[in-house]
N, C-alpha and C positions, 0 to 999 in steps of 0.2 A: 276336180278335174282339172281346171286352171293349176291351182297349187301341183299336182303331181306334175302336169306338161313342164311347169317351171323347176321342178326337183330334175327332170330326166334331161331340161337342158344343162342345169348346171353339172350335170355330170359329164354331158358331152363337152361340154366347157374344158372340163377338169382332164379331159383324156387328150383333146387338144392343146391345152398348155403342158400334158406331161409330154407331147412329140416335141415340142417346140423347144423345153428345157435338155431333151434326150440328144437333139440335135447337136452334132460338134463333134469336135477331136476330143475334149474333154469331158470324162465321165464323171458322173454327182453320185453323192452319198445318199442311199435313202430318205435319211434322215431329214435332210435339207430339201428334199423332195418332197418330202411329205409336209414339212412347215411351210414351205413354199405355196405349195398348193393347199396349204388350211385342212390337212387329213391325217390320217396315221400310216406308220409304213405298213402295215397290212392291206390296206387298202393300194398303196402302191404297187404293193407285189400283186394284188389282185389283178389291178391296172396291165401290169409286166404280162400276165399270162393273155389278157385281151388283144394288147396291140401283137405277141406270138402269134395268135389265132385268126390275125388279120394277115400273118405276113410279115412283118416286121421282125428283125435281127436283134436281140437284145442283148449286148456286148458287157461283161461283167469283170473289171478288172481293179484287183487293188481295193476291193468293197466301194467300187463305181461304176454305174452305169449307164452307156449310150446306146442309142441305136444306130447300129451300123450300115451303110450303104454299100450296097451290093456291087455299083459300079464306079466308075469317078465320075460321072456325071451323068445321077440316075434321073433327072429329069429331061435326058435326052433320049434313052431305053428305056423300052418295056421290057426289061431282063425281070424273068422271075412272073410275069404276067400275063393274060393271055388278053387278045383282043375280044369283043364282044361275036365278032365272027369267029373267031379260033373257039370259043366257048360253046357257041352252038353246034359246031362241027363235032366236035370231042363228044357231047355231051349226046348227039346224034349216033356215034359211032356206040358208045358204050350204052345207050338204051337199046341197039339193038338186040344185045347179048340178054336175054331175059331171066336165065338162069340166076339163083340168089347166089351175089358173089360178092363178100367181105371186102376184097382189093378193090373191085369197081365202086362200091359204095364209098370208100374211102377216098377213090381218085375223083370222085365226083363233087364229095363234100369239098374236097381241095382245090377243085379247079374254080367251085363257086365263091370257096369264102376267100382264098388266095388272092384269086387274080380280082374280081370283079370288087368286090369291098374292098381289097386294098388301095386298088384306084381309085374308086371315090374318095377314099381318104385322104389321098395324096393331093387330089384333086381339092379337095373342100379346104387341107392344109394351105395350098398354096393360094388360093381364096382368101383364106385368114389375112395370109401375108398384104394382101393385096388391097385388103382394105385397112391396115396399117397404113399402107403408101398413101391410099386416097385421104386420111385422116390426117398424116402429117404433110402432104400436099396442101390441103387448104391450110390447115396452122401457119404455113410458110408464107401463102397468098393473105390471109388476114393479120399474120403478124399477130399470132396469139401466141402464149407460152402453153407447153403440152407436158404432161407426166407419162415418162416410160415405166410402166407398172412392171414390178417383177423382172427387172431388167437383168441378166445375167452378164456379170463381168468376167472374161476370161484371166485379165489381169490379175484381180482379188480372190476369183474364184467365189463370188458372195451373188446373191441375188437381193435387190434394193428397188425403189421406186425414185427416178431421178425426174427432176423437174427443171424441162431446158426449153432453149429457144430456138427450135429448127430453123438454121440457114440455106440449105440446099441438100439436094441428094448426090452421090457420086455416080458415075456415067452407068451403072449397072443396074440402077435404084435398090440397090441389098445394103445401102448404109446411109447412114444422114452426117454429114457437119451440123453441129450445132452446140451454143453456148451453154455449158451448165450451170446453172444460176447459184449452186452454192460454190462452189469453188472459182466462178469468174472466168473459165478457162473453155475454149474451143475443144472438143474433141468427136469422135467418130463413133458412131454405134450402128450396131448390127441390125438390121431389120428383123432377122429372123429370132434373135437372143430378148426380143419385147415381149413380154405376156401380154400387153393390153396397152394400146394405145386411148389415153384421157386430153381431149384435145379441151381445155382450159378457157375462160373469158377474161380472163389477165391479160392484156396489149404487152407486148415487149418493152423490157424498161432499159434494157443495156444494148442496143444497137452499135454504141460507138466500138464496144470490146468485138463486136462480129468481123472474124477476119477469115480469109480462105485457109483450109488445112489440109494437105495433101497427106494421103497415106504414104508411112513409109515401109519400110522394107521388114518384110513378115511379119504383114497387119497389123502393125504398132507404128505410129508417129510420136515426136518429142524433139526436144533442144538439147538433149544428152546426146553423146557422141561416144560409143564402146567401141574400139578398135578389136578387131578379131581377124585372126589367120587360121582357117580350116584346112586338112586335109580331109578330101571325098572319094568316098568309092565311087566306082562308075555308075552303079545302084544309087548312091546320094547324090552324083552330081546332077543325073537325069531327071531324078525328083525334083530336085528343088528348082529346076529349069523348068519344068512342067508346071510348079503348084506355085513358085514363086518367080516367075521369067523377068522381073524388075530388078532380079542379083545378078544378069547374067552380065553385065558391066563390070562386076565386081568378082568375077572368074576367070582362070585361067586354066591352060593344057599345058602340060611337059611330059615330052617323051612320047607325044600320043595318049598314052594312058596314066598319067599322073594328072588328077585333080583337084584344084585349090578353089578355096573363096579367100579373098583378101579385103578389109574394107571396113567403114565404119556403120554402125547400126545404132537408130535411135532410141531402143530399147532390147530388154536381154530375151522376156518372154517366150517369143513368138520361135526365135532361132532355138534357143534350147528346147522349145517342144518338139522342133522338127531333128535336134539332134538325138535325142532321148526315145524318140519313137522310130531310130534306127542304130539299135546296139550295135557298137562294134563298127559300123561300116563310117564313122567319123572323126576324126581325132583332132582337139584344140592345139593347134602350135605355139599359137598365141593369143593373149585375151585372157587376165589375170579375173577381172571382174565376171567374164562367162564362167569361166573354171568353177569360182567362189558359189556362183549362182546353180549350175549344175551339180555340184557337192550337195550343196542344201536341198534340193529337187529329189536328188537319189536317198537322201536320209530319211526325209517323209515316207518315201516307197518299204523302207525297212519295216519288218513284220516282228 
């Protein structure tokens, strides 16, 4: 019985790790998901069906998969779900119709699966992130090195283990500033991209290298400075202000309806993803490095 429970726990943990990997703006191919979770592609597709039954929307673009949030800030809304009181009320209304009705049965099933169960899954997922924050906080206090298991890097589009010396959280507690032991560089790591946190008994060894690291524009930091000049549509401008409010000082408006961004950014991937996500809405007026980076990304999309 104990062995059976252990196997089931491993399956549940694997599903949560899959949810973790699928969250974000960049999708991931099935073979990489299978490799990261130490399973096979057929199992990943079965998990996709399970997540969809729970109410998650799995999007496929260019052979890459990701979970789509239905609202801009899903944690602030119960969009697509019902509260416990609403579920009881709807159940009561439908049960009053005693006649056999396939539509009624279907609605009852969706009420209970999509609302109650999905809500529980999201709560458990957020609780898992909370455990990671607690473990990292303790490591900072004890000054012990930490292994970030299966960390997904947007920059390299790769999953790997990172040995780090965590220094501090950002103000939202969704990222940590840490020294990566291999490169001896201070970097920013997103908590939701960590598969698992393993606190070691190894004390900090490189404290003189611990330096404050401020997050740069479009989610990236760095010493490089790439000059870019963009012309934005009204839609692109407002989306930029909503998603990257720190970019506002580098934007300006001409003739009331012409929107521009001009300045230097530390890295190209973040801004490039924003541009590629809004085809036809942004024109690169200046910035040869950015133009070349965009060309390479477009070539990767060729089928």
